[in-house]
C-alpha positions as CSV (number, residue, x, y, z in Angstrom):
1,M,70.1,119.0,117.8
2,T,69.1,120.3,114.4
3,Q,71.5,121.4,111.7
4,P,70.4,124.3,109.5
5,F,71.6,124.9,106.0
6,S,73.1,128.3,106.9
7,C,75.9,128.5,109.5
8,D,74.5,131.9,110.5
9,A,71.0,130.6,111.2
10,K,69.5,130.3,114.7
11,T,66.8,127.7,115.3
12,P,64.5,128.1,118.2
13,A,63.8,125.2,120.5
14,L,61.0,122.9,119.3
15,R,59.4,122.9,122.8
16,R,60.1,124.2,126.3
17,V,63.5,123.0,127.6
18,D,63.3,121.2,130.9
19,Q,66.4,122.4,132.6
20,D,65.5,120.4,135.8
21,K,66.1,117.2,133.7
22,G,69.4,118.5,132.3
23,E,68.0,119.4,128.9
24,F,69.4,122.3,126.9
25,W,69.2,123.8,123.5
26,V,71.9,125.4,121.3
27,S,70.3,127.5,118.5
28,N,73.3,127.2,116.2
29,P,75.3,123.9,116.2
30,W,78.4,125.6,114.6
31,L,78.7,127.7,117.7
32,F,78.4,124.7,120.0
33,S,81.9,124.9,121.3
34,E,81.2,128.5,122.5
35,S,78.1,127.4,124.4
36,G,80.0,125.8,127.3
37,R,77.9,122.7,127.0
38,N,79.0,119.1,126.8
39,L,77.1,116.3,125.0
40,S,79.0,113.6,126.8
41,A,77.0,111.5,129.3
42,Y,80.4,110.1,130.6
43,E,79.5,106.6,129.6
44,R,82.5,104.3,129.5
45,N,83.4,102.4,126.4
46,G,82.7,98.7,126.1
47,F,85.1,96.1,124.7
48,F,83.8,92.6,124.0
49,L,85.7,89.5,122.8
50,N,84.0,87.0,120.5
51,A,84.1,83.6,122.2
52,G,83.3,81.9,118.9
53,D,80.2,80.1,120.1
54,G,77.7,83.0,119.8
55,S,78.7,84.6,123.2
56,F,81.1,87.4,124.1
57,Y,83.4,88.1,127.0
58,N,83.2,91.6,128.5
59,L,86.9,92.7,128.6
60,S,86.1,96.4,129.0
61,F,87.9,96.9,132.3
62,L,90.7,94.4,131.8
63,S,91.6,95.8,128.4
64,G,91.7,99.4,129.6
65,A,89.5,100.4,126.7
66,D,86.6,101.5,128.9
67,N,87.7,105.2,129.1
68,K,85.0,107.9,129.3
69,G,86.4,110.3,126.8
70,D,83.2,110.7,124.9
71,S,84.3,108.4,122.0
72,R,82.6,108.9,118.6
73,T,84.1,106.2,116.3
74,V,86.5,103.3,116.1
75,A,88.6,101.9,113.3
76,S,91.3,99.2,113.1
77,W,94.6,98.8,111.4
78,D,97.7,96.8,112.0
79,I,100.5,99.4,112.6
80,T,103.0,96.9,114.1
81,G,103.1,94.5,111.1
82,D,102.3,91.4,113.1
83,G,98.9,90.7,111.6
84,M,97.1,91.7,114.9
85,P,95.1,94.9,114.2
86,E,95.2,97.8,116.7
87,L,92.2,99.9,117.6
88,F,92.0,103.6,116.9
89,V,89.4,105.5,118.9
90,R,88.4,109.0,117.9
91,Q,86.9,111.0,120.8
92,V,86.0,114.5,122.0
93,G,87.6,114.4,125.5
94,G,90.5,112.7,127.1
95,G,92.7,113.0,124.0
96,S,91.3,113.3,120.5
97,L,92.8,110.1,119.3
98,V,93.6,107.0,121.4
99,V,95.4,103.9,120.0
100,Y,95.0,100.6,121.8
101,K,97.9,98.1,120.9
102,N,96.8,94.6,120.3
103,Q,98.5,92.5,122.9
104,F,96.6,89.2,122.5
105,S,98.6,86.1,121.7
106,S,99.7,86.0,118.0
107,T,97.6,83.8,115.7
108,N,97.6,83.2,112.0
109,W,96.1,85.7,109.6
110,L,95.7,86.8,106.0
111,N,95.3,90.4,104.7
112,V,93.8,91.0,101.2
113,S,93.8,94.2,99.1
114,L,92.0,94.3,95.8
115,R,92.6,96.0,92.4
116,G,89.6,96.1,90.1
117,T,89.8,96.2,86.3
118,S,86.1,95.8,85.3
119,S,85.1,96.7,88.8
120,N,86.0,99.9,90.7
121,R,89.7,100.5,91.4
122,F,89.8,99.2,95.0
123,G,87.1,96.5,94.6
124,I,84.7,98.2,97.0
125,G,81.7,96.1,97.5
126,A,83.5,92.8,96.8
127,K,82.5,89.7,98.8
128,L,85.3,87.4,99.9
129,I,85.0,83.9,101.3
130,C,88.1,82.4,103.0
131,E,88.0,78.6,103.5
132,T,90.5,76.6,105.6
133,A,90.4,73.0,106.9
134,E,88.2,74.1,109.9
135,K,86.9,77.6,109.1
136,R,84.8,79.4,106.5
137,I,85.0,83.2,107.0
138,C,82.9,85.6,104.9
139,R,83.8,89.3,104.5
140,E,82.7,92.3,102.4
141,L,85.1,95.1,101.4
142,Y,83.4,98.2,102.7
143,P,85.8,100.5,104.4
144,I,84.2,102.1,107.4
145,V,83.8,105.9,107.0
146,N,82.7,107.5,110.2
147,F,83.2,110.7,112.3
148,L,86.7,112.0,111.3
149,S,87.9,108.5,110.5
150,Q,88.1,105.9,107.7
151,A,89.3,102.3,107.8
152,P,91.7,101.0,105.1
153,A,90.4,99.4,101.9
154,M,91.6,96.0,102.9
155,V,90.1,92.7,104.3
156,H,91.6,91.0,107.3
157,F,91.0,87.4,108.1
158,G,91.8,86.1,111.6
159,L,92.6,82.4,111.1
160,G,93.6,81.2,114.6
161,A,95.6,78.0,114.4
162,E,94.8,77.4,110.7
163,K,98.1,77.1,108.7
164,E,96.8,77.4,105.1
165,V,93.9,78.9,103.2
166,Q,92.6,76.1,101.0
167,Q,90.4,78.5,98.9
168,L,89.8,82.2,98.7
169,T,86.7,83.2,96.6
170,I,86.2,86.8,95.5
171,R,82.9,87.9,94.1
172,W,83.8,91.2,92.4
173,P,81.2,94.0,92.0
174,S,81.4,93.4,88.2
175,G,79.9,89.9,88.8
176,H,83.2,88.2,88.1
177,V,84.0,85.3,90.4
178,Q,87.7,84.6,91.1
179,K,89.1,81.7,93.1
180,L,92.6,81.2,94.5
181,R,93.8,78.0,96.1
182,D,96.5,76.8,98.6
183,L,97.5,80.2,99.9
184,P,100.1,80.5,102.7
185,V,99.0,82.4,105.8
186,N,100.6,85.4,107.6
187,Q,100.9,87.6,104.5
188,H,99.3,90.5,102.8
189,L,98.2,89.8,99.2
190,L,97.3,92.2,96.5
191,I,94.8,90.5,94.1
192,Q,94.0,92.0,90.7
193,E,90.6,91.2,89.1
194,G,91.0,88.4,86.5
195,H,94.7,87.7,87.3
196,V,95.5,84.1,88.4
197,E,98.6,85.0,90.4
198,P,98.4,87.4,93.5
199,T,101.3,89.5,94.6
200,K,102.7,89.7,98.1
201,I,103.0,93.1,99.7
202,I,106.3,93.5,101.5
203,P,106.3,96.2,104.2
204,G,109.4,98.1,105.0
205,S,109.5,101.1,102.8
206,A,107.3,104.1,101.9
207,A,106.6,102.6,98.5
208,M,105.9,99.1,99.9
209,A,107.7,96.7,97.5
210,V,105.6,94.0,95.8
211,K,106.6,90.6,94.6
212,S,104.9,87.3,93.7
213,H,104.0,85.1,96.6
214,H,105.8,82.2,94.9
215,D,109.2,84.0,94.9
C-alpha cells in the first residue's frame, strides 16, 4: 500500500492485481475503511517467556494472549501498583484495546524515572546499569512510540529474588555519569541528574506524592 501526499489522490496499482491469490489494491488509503477490505491475515499473537538461559517458553495459548484481533502494537505499564507490568495491546479487530493482567508470581523489582538538568527533561537516551549480588541488568530509556500507543518514560528492572540493588549507574545523554548505591527494592525512584539523593514516588493520589527514600 502506498500513501500519497494528498488525501484526495488516487494511485493506480503498480502492476496487475492477482485476485486469485487474494491480492487487492486500494487507490486511496484514507478511504480504506470504505473499501470493505481487511488487512488481517488472522494470525494469532505470540507470547514468549524468557527462560533466562537464552531460550524461551511459548506461552501463547496458556496465557490467553494469542487472540487473532489483528494486533498492531504492544506496550507495558504497571497499573496495579505491584511492580508487575501489564500488557496493553492495540488492535484493529476484537476490541481496539486489550489489557492483559500480569498474574505471574510476584518478584522483586525497581522502577526508575529520570529528570535531566544538563540533559533533556526526561533523560531520554540515558543508559542505566543495575547491579545486584547475582545480576547485572542494562537498560536504555527510550519510550516506545508505535501505532496509537506510547510507553511511559520510565525504566523497569525485574530483579527476581534479589533483595537489594548494590549499584545503579546512569549514563546521562549529557555525558554525566551518576552512581547510586545500596538501594532497597520494590520502589519507584525519581532521580535528578547530578543529585546524590533520589526521591521515592508514592502512588495513591493524582499528584503522586514524593519523599526521600530514607524517610
